Structures are given as C-alpha cells and as structure tokens.
C-alpha positions in Angstrom: -18.0 -83.7 -21.6 -14.6 -83.1 -20.0 -14.5 -80.6 -17.2 -12.3 -77.5 -17.6 -9.6 -77.4 -14.9 -9.1 -74.5 -12.5 -7.2 -74.2 -9.3 -6.0 -72.0 -6.4 -2.3 -71.6 -5.9 -0.7 -70.6 -2.6 1.7 -71.7 0.2 0.3 -73.0 2.4 -3.0 -74.0 0.7 -4.6 -76.9 2.7 -6.8 -74.4 4.6 -8.3 -72.8 1.5 -12.0 -72.8 1.1 -11.8 -71.9 -2.6 -12.2 -75.5 -3.9 -15.4 -75.9 -2.0 -16.7 -72.5 -3.1 -16.0 -73.0 -6.8 -17.3 -76.5 -6.8 -20.5 -75.1 -5.4 -20.6 -72.4 -8.1 -20.1 -75.1 -10.8 -23.0 -77.1 -9.5 -25.2 -74.1 -9.2 -24.5 -72.8 -12.7 -24.0 -76.1 -14.5 -20.6 -75.0 -15.8 -18.2 -77.9 -16.5 -15.6 -76.8 -14.0 -13.2 -78.9 -11.9 -11.4 -76.9 -9.3 -8.5 -78.0 -7.1 -5.8 -76.6 -4.8 -2.0 -76.5 -5.6 0.7 -75.8 -3.1 3.5 -74.2 -5.0 7.1 -74.2 -3.7 8.1 -70.8 -2.4 10.8 -70.6 -5.1 8.7 -72.3 -7.8 5.6 -70.3 -8.3 6.2 -69.2 -11.9 7.1 -72.7 -13.0 3.9 -74.1 -11.3 1.8 -71.5 -13.2 3.4 -72.3 -16.5 3.1 -76.1 -16.0 -0.6 -75.7 -15.1 -1.5 -73.8 -18.3 0.8 -75.9 -20.5 -1.2 -78.9 -19.2 -4.5 -77.5 -20.4 -5.5 -75.6 -17.2 -8.0 -72.7 -17.8 -7.6 -70.4 -14.9 -5.9 -69.9 -11.5 -6.7 -68.1 -8.3 -3.6 -66.8 -6.5 -3.3 -66.3 -2.8 -0.5 -65.5 -0.3 2.3 -65.2 -0.8 2.2 -65.1 -4.6 -0.1 -62.3 -5.6 2.7 -59.8 -6.5 4.6 -62.5 -8.5 1.4 -63.3 -10.4 1.1 -59.7 -11.3 4.8 -59.4 -12.3 4.8 -62.5 -14.6 1.7 -61.7 -16.5 1.9 -60.7 -20.2 -1.2 -58.5 -19.9 -3.0 -57.0 -16.9 -6.6 -55.7 -16.5 -6.9 -52.0 -15.4 -7.8 -53.0 -11.9 -4.9 -55.4 -11.6 -2.5 -52.9 -13.0 -3.4 -50.3 -10.3 -3.6 -52.9 -7.5 0.0 -54.1 -8.1 -1.1 -57.6 -7.3 -3.2 -60.3 -9.0 -5.5 -63.0 -7.5 -6.8 -64.3 -10.9 -4.9 -65.6 -13.9 -6.1 -66.9 -17.3 -5.0 -67.0 -20.9 -6.9 -64.5 -23.2 -8.0 -65.3 -26.7 -4.5 -64.3 -27.9 -2.8 -66.8 -25.6 -1.5 -64.1 -23.3 -1.2 -64.8 -19.6 -3.6 -62.2 -18.2 -3.7 -61.0 -14.6 -6.8 -59.6 -12.9 -7.7 -58.6 -9.3 -11.2 -59.2 -8.0 -10.5 -58.4 -4.3 -11.8 -54.9 -4.5 -15.0 -55.9 -6.4 -15.5 -58.6 -3.8 -15.2 -56.2 -0.8 -17.6 -53.7 -2.4 -20.1 -56.4 -3.3 -20.1 -57.7 0.2 -20.6 -54.2 1.7 -23.3 -53.0 -0.7 -25.1 -56.2 -1.8 -24.9 -58.3 1.3 -24.9 -55.7 4.0 -26.8 -52.9 2.4 -24.1 -50.2 2.8 -24.1 -47.1 0.6 -20.6 -45.6 0.7 -21.6 -42.4 -1.1 -20.7 -39.4 1.0 -19.4 -41.5 3.9 -16.2 -41.0 5.8 -14.0 -44.1 5.5 -10.8 -45.1 7.4 -8.7 -47.9 5.9 -6.1 -49.5 8.1 -2.9 -50.7 6.5 -1.1 -49.8 3.3 0.0 -53.2 2.0 -1.1 -55.2 -1.0 -4.5 -56.0 0.5 -5.4 -52.3 0.8 -3.9 -51.4 -2.5 -6.1 -54.0 -4.1 -9.4 -52.5 -2.8 -8.8 -48.8 -2.9 -9.8 -48.2 -6.5 -13.3 -49.9 -6.1 -13.8 -48.2 -2.8 -13.1 -44.7 -4.3 -15.4 -45.5 -7.2 -18.3 -45.6 -4.7 -18.0 -41.9 -4.1 -17.2 -41.6 -0.4 -16.7 -38.1 1.0 -13.3 -39.0 2.5 -10.9 -41.9 2.6 -8.1 -41.9 5.1 -5.4 -44.5 4.8 -3.6 -45.1 8.1 -0.5 -47.1 8.5 2.3 -47.8 11.1 4.6 -46.2 8.6 3.0 -42.9 7.5 5.1 -42.5 4.4 3.8 -45.7 3.0 0.2 -44.6 3.5 1.1 -41.2 1.9 2.6 -42.9 -1.2 -0.6 -45.0 -1.6 -2.8 -41.9 -1.4 -0.6 -40.3 -4.1 -0.9 -43.4 -6.3 -4.7 -43.3 -6.2 -5.1 -39.5 -6.3 -6.2 -39.5 -9.9 -9.1 -41.8 -9.1 -10.3 -39.9 -6.0 -12.5 -37.5 -7.9 -14.3 -35.4 -5.2 -13.2 -37.7 -2.5 -10.7 -36.3 0.0 -8.0 -38.9 0.0 -5.1 -38.8 2.5 -2.5 -41.0 4.2 -1.2 -40.7 7.7 0.1 -42.6 10.7 -2.1 -44.2 13.3 -1.3 -41.6 15.9 -2.4 -38.8 13.5 -6.0 -40.0 13.3 -8.8 -38.0 14.8 -12.6 -37.7 14.5 -15.2 -40.3 14.0 -15.7 -42.4 10.9 -18.7 -44.0 9.3 -16.8 -47.2 8.3 -13.4 -48.5 9.4 -11.9 -51.2 7.2 -9.1 -53.3 8.7 -6.7 -54.3 5.9 -3.8 -55.2 8.2 -2.9 -58.8 9.0 -3.0 -58.0 12.8 -6.1 -60.2 13.4 -4.2 -63.2 12.2 -1.9 -62.8 15.2 -4.8 -61.9 17.5 -3.6 -58.3 17.7 -4.8 -54.8 16.9 -3.3 -51.8 15.2 -2.4 -49.1 17.8 -5.5 -46.9 17.3 -6.3 -43.8 19.3 -9.6 -43.4 21.1 -12.4 -41.4 19.6 -12.6 -43.0 16.1 -15.8 -44.9 16.8 -19.2 -43.5 17.3 -22.6 -45.2 17.7 -23.1 -45.1 13.9 -19.6 -46.5 13.1 -19.4 -49.9 11.4 -16.2 -52.0 11.0 -15.1 -54.4 8.4 -12.2 -56.8 9.0 -10.8 -58.3 5.7 -9.8 -61.3 7.8 -12.2 -63.9 9.0 -12.3 -66.8 11.5 -14.6 -68.9 13.7 -14.7 -66.3 16.4 -15.2 -62.5 16.3 -11.9 -61.0 15.1 -9.9 -58.9 17.6 -10.6 -55.8 15.4 -14.3 -56.3 15.3 -14.4 -57.0 19.1 -12.5 -53.7 19.6 -14.9 -51.8 17.4 -18.0 -53.2 19.3 -16.4 -52.5 22.7 -15.9 -48.9 21.6 -19.6 -48.6 21.0 -19.7 -49.3 17.2 -22.8 -50.4 15.5 -21.7 -53.5 13.5 -18.6 -55.6 12.9 -18.3 -57.6 9.7 -15.6 -60.1 8.9 -14.2 -60.9 5.5 -15.9 -64.2 4.7 -18.4 -62.5 2.4 -15.5 -60.8 0.6 -13.9 -64.2 0.1 -17.0 -65.6 -1.6 -17.7 -62.4 -3.6 -14.1 -62.2 -5.0 -14.4 -65.8 -6.0 -17.7 -65.2 -7.8 -16.1 -62.3 -9.7 -13.2 -64.6 -10.7 -15.7 -67.3 -11.8 -17.5 -64.7 -13.9 -14.2 -63.5 -15.5 -13.5 -67.1 -16.5 -16.9 -68.4 -17.4 -19.0 -65.4 -18.3 -21.6 -66.4 -15.7 -21.9 -64.7 -12.2 -23.0 -67.3 -9.6 -25.3 -66.5 -6.7 -23.3 -65.9 -3.6 -25.9 -65.8 -0.8 -26.3 -69.6 -0.5 -22.6 -70.1 -0.5 -22.0 -67.6 2.2 -24.8 -69.1 4.3 -23.4 -72.6 3.9 -19.9 -71.4 5.0 -21.4 -69.6 8.0 -23.1 -72.8 9.1 -19.8 -74.7 8.9 -19.6 -76.2 5.4 -16.3 -76.4 3.7 
C-alpha cells in the first residue's frame, strides 16, 4: 500500500516537531500516512500549496508566517477557520475544493480540559494579545462558558475590535477588550497569546492580576520555563503551563480532520517532554 502524503509548510521549518508528531500518530493508528516538512519561499507559498496538491498530496499543516495566506487562498473554509481569519490545516474536500480549517482553538481547549483538568465554566479569563494566535482560539474558549473573557493588548483598539468580532458567540460571557494598563482584579486563568516569550520578554502587565488560585497558560513553549510562566509563578500563581500540549492536540485534531481517526495524545506529549523529536 502506498502511503498518503501530508506535510507542514512554513518559513523557517527545520525546527518543526510536526513530522515527528504525525509519524507517531500514523504508527499508533495504523494509518498509511507519510508526513514531511516543506520550507516555502516567503513569496511562493501559494504556488507551493498548489504544487503539493497537484502532485497528489492529501493535506497540509500551515505554520508561521503563512496562516493568513492559507485562509485567503482557500476555496472553502470551515466555520471555525472563517471566524479565526487564519488556517493551520488545508485539504481538498470531496468536490476538489481547497478547504481551510483551524484546529488551534480546539487544541488549546483540549490541552486545558483533557490534559490539565480545567473547567472553564464560570471562570474569569484574561487573554493577552489580539493577533492571529488569539483570534484563532477565542471561539472555542467562549464555547466553554466562562463568566468573563478580557482581551488585553498593547493597542487597545485592536483588542476592542476583536471583542466586537466575537460578541455574537459570547452568549452569557462578559467579553471586552482593553489595554494592558486598564487591567484590574484577579483572574482564574491568564493565557499569553503574544509572541513576547520568543524574545524572552513579557507584556507590560500591572500588579494584582494574579492570586493564589490563578493559573497561567503560555501558547509558546521551550526547554525552559517561559518568561510569562516564570512571572506568573513569581506573582504567587498556582500553575504555569506551556503550549507543547496545545501543539500536539491541534495536530491530533488535524489528523482526525484528514483521516477520520483521532490519535491518543498523552504518549506523544510524554515523549516530547522527555526529549524525543
């Protein structure tokens, strides 16, 4: 049997753990999947995608800096991709249409609820940042029924526009956007959706946001504790979680979209934590 070809596309891409993750999923499920990494030229993403599918490829994961381009070039978008304004998963549907999906939000919620035992119902959430990473996870977070979600950003207007965009999905959740300096009160969960950790930096957050029951989630991950999680723990927070579990969970969701089988994620996360890649 010939394996079906899948890949992750980005620039740069050599650091990606996706080939290892999906290869593990394929062995675990017995699915005939071959998965590789493709570094697309910065000005050649669309041609790379079209060449991949024209050559018989079955599905693509998309990472920085191409998620918005993937969304824009699609012939069809799932509801969660449409609202996210970005796509991390591409495939051709049964009509041959290039279809865009976004599994980031599902990955974040799965990591929080399944792997770490969180219930977000009735909780007070603070989400830092208002870029594509945050836009991609807001819908699934709101679907969990928190009491409040505050989006804070260096540019308050951008946070406000994001809150307006998702107002219809908020239901009974109080949803608002503001600047970092407008924040007050303690939160149950603070999610860092900014890229500050990649530069070893922190958003300019005021004191008083963290209590002994506050947990933190940094959508970034690394070998060491991220600067955001270190800040949260230094402020007296209860727990700091990095985004490695989200990486694996969004990959599992994409695998399920493509293959109709949802792989087990716990052994993959454990292997990555122990240094496999």
